[in-house]
SESEDO-779445 format. One record per residue: residue number from 1; chain; x, y, z of N, C-alpha, C, O, CB in turn. Coordinates in steps of 0.001 Angstrom, whole numbers, padded with zeros to 6 digits. Glycine has a CB too. Example, Ala and Ser with C-alpha at 12.3 -4.5 7.8 and 13.67 -1.06 7.14 Angstrom:
<torlos>
+-----+-------+---------+---------+---------+---------+---------+---------+---------+---------+---------+---------+---------+---------+---------+---------+---------+
!   n ! chain !    n_c1 !    n_c2 !    n_c3 !   ca_c1 !   ca_c2 !   ca_c3 !    c_c1 !    c_c2 !    c_c3 !    o_c1 !    o_c2 !    o_c3 !   cb_c1 !   cb_c2 !   cb_c3 !
+-----+-------+---------+---------+---------+---------+---------+---------+---------+---------+---------+---------+---------+---------+---------+---------+---------+
!   1 !     A !  013190 ! -005690 !  007800 !  012300 ! -004500 !  007800 !  013200 ! -003300 !  007800 !  014236 ! -003319 !  008465 !  011308 ! -004473 !  009046 !
!   2 !     A !  012850 ! -002250 !  007080 !  013670 ! -001060 !  007140 !  012900 !  000030 !  007870 !  013409 !  001138 !  008039 !  014084 ! -000598 !  005725 !
+-----+-------+---------+---------+---------+---------+---------+---------+---------+---------+---------+---------+---------+---------+---------+---------+---------+
</torlos>
This chain:
<torlos>
+-----+-------+---------+---------+---------+---------+---------+---------+---------+---------+---------+---------+---------+---------+---------+---------+---------+
!   n ! chain !    n_c1 !    n_c2 !    n_c3 !   ca_c1 !   ca_c2 !   ca_c3 !    c_c1 !    c_c2 !    c_c3 !    o_c1 !    o_c2 !    o_c3 !   cb_c1 !   cb_c2 !   cb_c3 !
+-----+-------+---------+---------+---------+---------+---------+---------+---------+---------+---------+---------+---------+---------+---------+---------+---------+
!   1 !     A !  136175 !  104712 !  095389 !  135465 !  104160 !  096531 !  135250 !  102664 !  096322 !  134857 !  102228 !  095240 !  134114 !  104885 !  096742 !
!   2 !     A !  135508 !  101897 !  097350 !  135375 !  100456 !  097294 !  133907 !  100068 !  097369 !  133132 !  100622 !  098149 !  136169 !  099793 !  098424 !
!   3 !     A !  133550 !  099098 !  096534 !  132177 !  098607 !  096525 !  131949 !  097690 !  097720 !  132815 !  096893 !  098079 !  131867 !  097868 !  095205 !
!   4 !     A !  130788 !  097811 !  098322 !  130444 !  096970 !  099465 !  129390 !  095952 !  099016 !  128487 !  096280 !  098246 !  129920 !  097835 !  100669 !
!   5 !     A !  129514 !  094733 !  099498 !  128603 !  093661 !  099108 !  127654 !  093322 !  100255 !  127818 !  093792 !  101381 !  129391 !  092410 !  098679 !
!   6 !     A !  126663 !  092498 !  099941 !  125762 !  092028 !  101000 !  126535 !  091222 !  102042 !  126231 !  091284 !  103233 !  124620 !  091175 !  100403 !
!   7 !     A !  127521 !  090475 !  101594 !  128337 !  089707 !  102528 !  129071 !  090653 !  103482 !  129179 !  090370 !  104676 !  129345 !  088813 !  101764 !
!   8 !     A !  129572 !  091765 !  102961 !  130228 !  092768 !  103814 !  129252 !  093316 !  104849 !  129599 !  093470 !  106020 !  130795 !  093923 !  102958 !
!   9 !     A !  128029 !  093608 !  104410 !  126993 !  094114 !  105324 !  126695 !  093077 !  106396 !  126565 !  093418 !  107571 !  125698 !  094475 !  104549 !
!  10 !     A !  126586 !  091817 !  106001 !  126327 !  090749 !  106963 !  127439 !  090683 !  108014 !  127158 !  090542 !  109204 !  126197 !  089397 !  106239 !
!  11 !     A !  128667 !  090781 !  107590 !  129795 !  090739 !  108528 !  129771 !  091935 !  109473 !  130059 !  091792 !  110661 !  131126 !  090703 !  107765 !
!  12 !     A !  129432 !  093102 !  108959 !  129320 !  094303 !  109794 !  128210 !  094115 !  110819 !  128390 !  094424 !  111997 !  129047 !  095561 !  108926 !
!  13 !     A !  127058 !  093606 !  110373 !  125941 !  093366 !  111289 !  126340 !  092377 !  112385 !  126059 !  092608 !  113561 !  124717 !  092837 !  110518 !
!  14 !     A !  126986 !  091293 !  112009 !  127409 !  090299 !  112995 !  128371 !  090915 !  114002 !  128244 !  090691 !  115206 !  128067 !  089097 !  112302 !
!  15 !     A !  129327 !  091688 !  113511 !  130298 !  092342 !  114396 !  129599 !  093260 !  115391 !  129900 !  093241 !  116584 !  131322 !  093140 !  113574 !
!  16 !     A !  128664 !  094063 !  114890 !  127953 !  095001 !  115762 !  127046 !  094269 !  116756 !  126915 !  094690 !  117905 !  127123 !  095980 !  114922 !
!  17 !     A !  126433 !  093193 !  116321 !  125572 !  092403 !  117213 !  126407 !  091764 !  118323 !  126034 !  091818 !  119494 !  124811 !  091308 !  116413 !
!  18 !     A !  127521 !  091168 !  117958 !  128377 !  090495 !  118936 !  128949 !  091494 !  119940 !  129025 !  091207 !  121134 !  129516 !  089746 !  118226 !
!  19 !     A !  129344 !  092649 !  119457 !  129973 !  093649 !  120314 !  128980 !  094547 !  121031 !  129373 !  095404 !  121822 !  130899 !  094490 !  119506 !
!  20 !     A !  127705 !  094358 !  120761 !  126673 !  095193 !  121379 !  126786 !  095159 !  122901 !  126857 !  094097 !  123520 !  125273 !  094731 !  120941 !
!  21 !     A !  126799 !  096328 !  123462 !  126795 !  096472 !  124925 !  127898 !  095648 !  125589 !  127692 !  095014 !  126624 !  125437 !  096057 !  125487 !
!  22 !     A !  129081 !  095678 !  124956 !  130253 !  094959 !  125474 !  129995 !  093477 !  125711 !  130508 !  092889 !  126664 !  130710 !  095593 !  126761 !
!  23 !     A !  129206 !  092889 !  124844 !  128967 !  091454 !  124926 !  128026 !  091020 !  126032 !  128003 !  089845 !  126399 !  130246 !  090765 !  125102 !
!  24 !     A !  127248 !  091951 !  126568 !  126327 !  091648 !  127674 !  125401 !  090479 !  127356 !  125088 !  089684 !  128241 !  125496 !  092876 !  128011 !
!  25 !     A !  124963 !  090366 !  126117 !  124021 !  089307 !  125760 !  124709 !  087961 !  125515 !  124048 !  086927 !  125423 !  123242 !  089711 !  124526 !
!  26 !     A !  126013 !  087984 !  125413 !  126756 !  086740 !  125230 !  126558 !  086091 !  123873 !  126697 !  084875 !  123740 !  126370 !  085775 !  126283 !
!  27 !     A !  126237 !  086884 !  122871 !  126032 !  086351 !  121530 !  127382 !  086043 !  120888 !  128314 !  086844 !  120955 !  125227 !  087346 !  120658 !
!  28 !     A !  127468 !  084872 !  120267 !  128676 !  084458 !  119574 !  128410 !  084441 !  118073 !  127265 !  084360 !  117627 !  129151 !  083067 !  120069 !
!  29 !     A !  129488 !  084520 !  117310 !  129396 !  084539 !  115856 !  128532 !  083385 !  115344 !  127685 !  083568 !  114469 !  130794 !  084470 !  115234 !
!  30 !     A !  128757 !  082213 !  115894 !  128028 !  081022 !  115430 !  126545 !  081050 !  115802 !  125762 !  080267 !  115265 !  128667 !  079772 !  116006 !
!  31 !     A !  126152 !  081941 !  116714 !  124741 !  082064 !  117093 !  123911 !  082783 !  116037 !  122685 !  082673 !  116020 !  124622 !  082795 !  118411 !
!  32 !     A !  124582 !  083518 !  115160 !  123881 !  084400 !  114223 !  123802 !  083733 !  112851 !  124814 !  083535 !  112179 !  124594 !  085779 !  114119 !
!  33 !     A !  122577 !  083394 !  112453 !  122344 !  082856 !  111110 !  121437 !  083821 !  110358 !  120896 !  084761 !  110941 !  121711 !  081421 !  111169 !
!  34 !     A !  121278 !  083589 !  109090 !  120397 !  084442 !  108293 !  118960 !  084379 !  108795 !  118185 !  085310 !  108575 !  120453 !  084033 !  106822 !
!  35 !     A !  118601 !  083297 !  109465 !  117227 !  083118 !  109933 !  117009 !  083599 !  111367 !  115882 !  083591 !  111861 !  116846 !  081668 !  109831 !
!  36 !     A !  118091 !  084020 !  112036 !  117981 !  084524 !  113407 !  117216 !  085840 !  113436 !  117284 !  086636 !  112499 !  119374 !  084708 !  114030 !
!  37 !     A !  116493 !  086053 !  114521 !  115844 !  087345 !  114746 !  116494 !  088006 !  115954 !  116928 !  087334 !  116889 !  114301 !  087178 !  114961 !
!  38 !     A !  116555 !  089330 !  115918 !  117171 !  090053 !  117026 !  116394 !  089843 !  118315 !  116972 !  089527 !  119355 !  117262 !  091544 !  116705 !
!  39 !     A !  115072 !  090021 !  118240 !  114231 !  089965 !  119440 !  114072 !  088525 !  119938 !  114311 !  088254 !  121115 !  112850 !  090580 !  119151 !
!  40 !     A !  113683 !  087625 !  119085 !  113382 !  086263 !  119521 !  114596 !  085385 !  119749 !  114694 !  084723 !  120783 !  112513 !  085616 !  118529 !
!  41 !     A !  115520 !  085366 !  118803 !  116625 !  084415 !  118852 !  117872 !  084937 !  119561 !  118575 !  084172 !  120221 !  116987 !  084014 !  117471 !
!  42 !     A !  118148 !  086231 !  119428 !  119416 !  086763 !  119939 !  119281 !  087521 !  121250 !  120264 !  088055 !  121764 !  120029 !  087664 !  118918 !
!  43 !     A !  118062 !  087573 !  121796 !  117865 !  088140 !  123124 !  117829 !  089653 !  123214 !  117915 !  090205 !  124311 !  118913 !  087661 !  123992 !
!  44 !     A !  117706 !  090334 !  122088 !  117623 !  091790 !  122101 !  116265 !  092240 !  122604 !  115266 !  091550 !  122403 !  117886 !  092359 !  120705 !
!  45 !     A !  116222 !  093385 !  123254 !  114957 !  094041 !  123564 !  114898 !  095332 !  122742 !  115802 !  095604 !  121952 !  114817 !  094333 !  125114 !
!  46 !     A !  113854 !  096116 !  122922 !  113683 !  097308 !  122079 !  114821 !  098310 !  122261 !  115212 !  098970 !  121298 !  112352 !  097985 !  122393 !
!  47 !     A !  115359 !  098435 !  123475 !  116488 !  099339 !  123701 !  117737 !  098836 !  122985 !  118483 !  099625 !  122406 !  116765 !  099488 !  125204 !
!  48 !     A !  117965 !  097526 !  123023 !  119099 !  096935 !  122315 !  118988 !  097201 !  120817 !  119975 !  097537 !  120163 !  119178 !  095419 !  122586 !
!  49 !     A !  117789 !  097048 !  120286 !  117569 !  097282 !  118855 !  117844 !  098744 !  118515 !  118474 !  099034 !  117498 !  116123 !  096898 !  118450 !
!  50 !     A !  117383 !  099658 !  119349 !  117627 !  101089 !  119112 !  119125 !  101393 !  119120 !  119613 !  102140 !  118272 !  116908 !  101945 !  120180 !
!  51 !     A !  119851 !  100817 !  120071 !  121295 !  101041 !  120150 !  122017 !  100422 !  118956 !  122947 !  101023 !  118417 !  121852 !  100464 !  121456 !
!  52 !     A !  121603 !  099242 !  118542 !  122194 !  098605 !  117368 !  121936 !  099451 !  116126 !  122823 !  099622 !  115290 !  121629 !  097182 !  117178 !
!  53 !     A !  120731 !  099974 !  116008 !  120392 !  100816 !  114867 !  121313 !  102034 !  114799 !  121807 !  102387 !  113727 !  118925 !  101261 !  114949 !
!  54 !     A !  121536 !  102660 !  115924 !  122429 !  103825 !  115949 !  123856 !  103433 !  115571 !  124550 !  104189 !  114891 !  122415 !  104481 !  117340 !
!  55 !     A !  124290 !  102264 !  116007 !  125632 !  101793 !  115656 !  125747 !  101538 !  114153 !  126767 !  101859 !  113543 !  125970 !  100512 !  116438 !
!  56 !     A !  124706 !  100964 !  113563 !  124697 !  100716 !  112117 !  124724 !  102047 !  111364 !  125483 !  102212 !  110409 !  123446 !  099883 !  111707 !
!  57 !     A !  123896 !  102987 !  111799 !  123870 !  104303 !  111155 !  125244 !  104962 !  111212 !  125710 !  105524 !  110221 !  122822 !  105210 !  111821 !
!  58 !     A !  125874 !  104894 !  112347 !  127183 !  105514 !  112522 !  128255 !  104823 !  111677 !  129052 !  105487 !  111014 !  127581 !  105484 !  113993 !
!  59 !     A !  128271 !  103518 !  111702 !  129290 !  102743 !  110978 !  129171 !  102913 !  109468 !  130180 !  103049 !  108776 !  129180 !  101263 !  111336 !
!  60 !     A !  127948 !  102907 !  108957 !  127740 !  102925 !  107506 !  127332 !  104299 !  106959 !  127169 !  104465 !  105750 !  126688 !  101914 !  107139 !
!  61 !     A !  127169 !  105262 !  107837 !  126782 !  106626 !  107434 !  125469 !  106614 !  106655 !  125356 !  107184 !  105570 !  127893 !  107274 !  106580 !
!  62 !     A !  124481 !  105941 !  107251 !  123137 !  105897 !  106661 !  122141 !  106387 !  107697 !  122475 !  106524 !  108874 !  122771 !  104452 !  106175 !
!  63 !     A !  120916 !  106652 !  107255 !  119837 !  107081 !  108156 !  118733 !  106038 !  108112 !  118302 !  105611 !  107041 !  119285 !  108496 !  107759 !
!  64 !     A !  118285 !  105636 !  109291 !  117196 !  104675 !  109411 !  116107 !  105338 !  110240 !  116345 !  105746 !  111377 !  117677 !  103322 !  110060 !
!  65 !     A !  114930 !  105441 !  109679 !  113814 !  106102 !  110344 !  113253 !  105223 !  111466 !  113355 !  103998 !  111420 !  112711 !  106440 !  109329 !
!  66 !     A !  112662 !  105870 !  112468 !  112089 !  105138 !  113602 !  111064 !  104102 !  113155 !  111021 !  102998 !  113697 !  111442 !  106110 !  114580 !
!  67 !     A !  110244 !  104448 !  112176 !  109223 !  103519 !  111682 !  109870 !  102289 !  111058 !  109333 !  101186 !  111155 !  108310 !  104213 !  110656 !
!  68 !     A !  111019 !  102476 !  110420 !  111719 !  101360 !  109800 !  112304 !  100433 !  110861 !  112346 !  099217 !  110676 !  112825 !  101871 !  108872 !
!  69 !     A !  112747 !  101004 !  111953 !  113268 !  100184 !  113045 !  112156 !  099265 !  113548 !  112361 !  098062 !  113710 !  113821 !  101075 !  114202 !
!  70 !     A !  110993 !  099833 !  113792 !  109855 !  099047 !  114284 !  109445 !  097979 !  113268 !  109195 !  096831 !  113634 !  108658 !  099969 !  114591 !
!  71 !     A !  109380 !  098358 !  112013 !  108885 !  097456 !  110969 !  109906 !  096393 !  110580 !  109547 !  095230 !  110393 !  108493 !  098251 !  109744 !
!  72 !     A !  111165 !  096777 !  110456 !  112167 !  095878 !  109894 !  113051 !  095245 !  110965 !  113182 !  094022 !  111013 !  113026 !  096625 !  108903 !
!  73 !     A !  113646 !  096050 !  111807 !  114617 !  095532 !  112765 !  113970 !  094658 !  113837 !  114553 !  093658 !  114255 !  115354 !  096677 !  113420 !
!  74 !     A !  112780 !  095023 !  114280 !  112165 !  094303 !  115387 !  111348 !  093097 !  114945 !  110987 !  092263 !  115775 !  111295 !  095232 !  116165 !
!  75 !     A !  111051 !  092991 !  113658 !  110151 !  091925 !  113211 !  110780 !  090921 !  112260 !  110261 !  089816 !  112103 !  108971 !  092526 !  112554 !
!  76 !     A !  111881 !  091281 !  111626 !  112425 !  090427 !  110574 !  113705 !  089725 !  110996 !  114294 !  090033 !  112032 !  112682 !  091240 !  109334 !
!  77 !     A !  114120 !  088774 !  110168 !  115341 !  088034 !  110469 !  116575 !  088768 !  109924 !  116463 !  089805 !  109271 !  115262 !  086612 !  109881 !
!  78 !     A !  117737 !  088209 !  110209 !  119005 !  088845 !  109845 !  119135 !  088992 !  108327 !  119681 !  089991 !  107858 !  120188 !  088032 !  110397 !
!  79 !     A !  118656 !  088042 !  107566 !  118741 !  088146 !  106107 !  117952 !  089356 !  105609 !  118442 !  090114 !  104772 !  118217 !  086854 !  105439 !
!  80 !     A !  116750 !  089537 !  106112 !  115932 !  090682 !  105699 !  116557 !  091991 !  106184 !  116516 !  093000 !  105481 !  114490 !  090544 !  106244 !
!  81 !     A !  117125 !  091969 !  107365 !  117816 !  093140 !  107894 !  119029 !  093470 !  107021 !  119251 !  094634 !  106688 !  118251 !  092902 !  109360 !
!  82 !     A !  119806 !  092466 !  106653 !  120961 !  092647 !  105777 !  120543 !  093267 !  104454 !  121180 !  094209 !  103983 !  121667 !  091310 !  105534 !
!  83 !     A !  119479 !  092749 !  103849 !  119003 !  093283 !  102573 !  118569 !  094740 !  102707 !  118880 !  095566 !  101849 !  117843 !  092439 !  102044 !
!  84 !     A !  117854 !  095050 !  103780 !  117418 !  096421 !  104012 !  118618 !  097362 !  104151 !  118668 !  098408 !  103503 !  116538 !  096493 !  105266 !
!  85 !     A !  119582 !  096987 !  104997 !  120748 !  097841 !  105241 !  121574 !  097986 !  103959 !  122053 !  099077 !  103648 !  121624 !  097260 !  106385 !
!  86 !     A !  121736 !  096903 !  103228 !  122483 !  096948 !  101967 !  121826 !  097917 !  100981 !  122505 !  098746 !  100375 !  122576 !  095539 !  101343 !
!  87 !     A !  120524 !  097811 !  100828 !  119815 !  098697 !  099893 !  119860 !  100150 !  100349 !  120016 !  101053 !  099527 !  118362 !  098250 !  099739 !
!  88 !     A !  119724 !  100383 !  101654 !  119806 !  101744 !  102174 !  121209 !  102320 !  101934 !  121355 !  103487 !  101570 !  119458 !  101768 !  103684 !
!  89 !     A !  122228 !  101495 !  102141 !  123609 !  101918 !  101919 !  123815 !  102292 !  100447 !  124372 !  103345 !  100137 !  124597 !  100799 !  102339 !
!  90 !     A !  123359 !  101417 !  099548 !  123489 !  101692 !  098107 !  122748 !  102967 !  097725 !  123289 !  103810 !  097010 !  122954 !  100509 !  097280 !
!  91 !     A !  121507 !  103110 !  098200 !  120702 !  104292 !  097876 !  121367 !  105566 !  098383 !  121369 !  106582 !  097687 !  119295 !  104161 !  098475 !
!  92 !     A !  121927 !  105524 !  099578 !  122595 !  106688 !  100151 !  123821 !  107047 !  099332 !  124065 !  108226 !  099075 !  122986 !  106426 !  101612 !
!  93 !     A !  124590 !  106065 !  098921 !  125796 !  106324 !  098126 !  125445 !  106893 !  096758 !  126118 !  107800 !  096269 !  126614 !  105040 !  097960 !
!  94 !     A !  124396 !  106363 !  096143 !  123981 !  106848 !  094823 !  123464 !  108282 !  094904 !  123672 !  109077 !  093986 !  122899 !  105931 !  094231 !
!  95 !     A !  122793 !  108606 !  096000 !  122192 !  109916 !  096155 !  123234 !  111000 !  096483 !  123148 !  112117 !  095974 !  121135 !  109865 !  097239 !
!  96 !     A !  124197 !  110672 !  097319 !  125111 !  111692 !  097814 !  126539 !  111616 !  097274 !  127311 !  112561 !  097438 !  125157 !  111612 !  099276 !
!  97 !     A !  126892 !  110518 !  096641 !  128286 !  110400 !  096213 !  128423 !  110175 !  094735 !  129539 !  110056 !  094229 !  128958 !  109287 !  096943 !
+-----+-------+---------+---------+---------+---------+---------+---------+---------+---------+---------+---------+---------+---------+---------+---------+---------+
</torlos>
């Protein structure tokens, strides 16, 4: 199994953010920095965040609890989101594989 890095997670997050809802929000790659927030900077609302969360879960085969979405996805920046997803991915792989 190939090892995944934080940089890989960041690229996956950017891809999913850009492609969210067929580009309805008009987010471009250059719009997304480590300091960007989904709600404030990238124009996401709570439904967008929920849909993005499901896309991340599906793509990476991880589980994210509703409380974590509220606490992490809706309040933190992309760097903190990347770290959370990376750690969840690692923990899931260590536990099940």
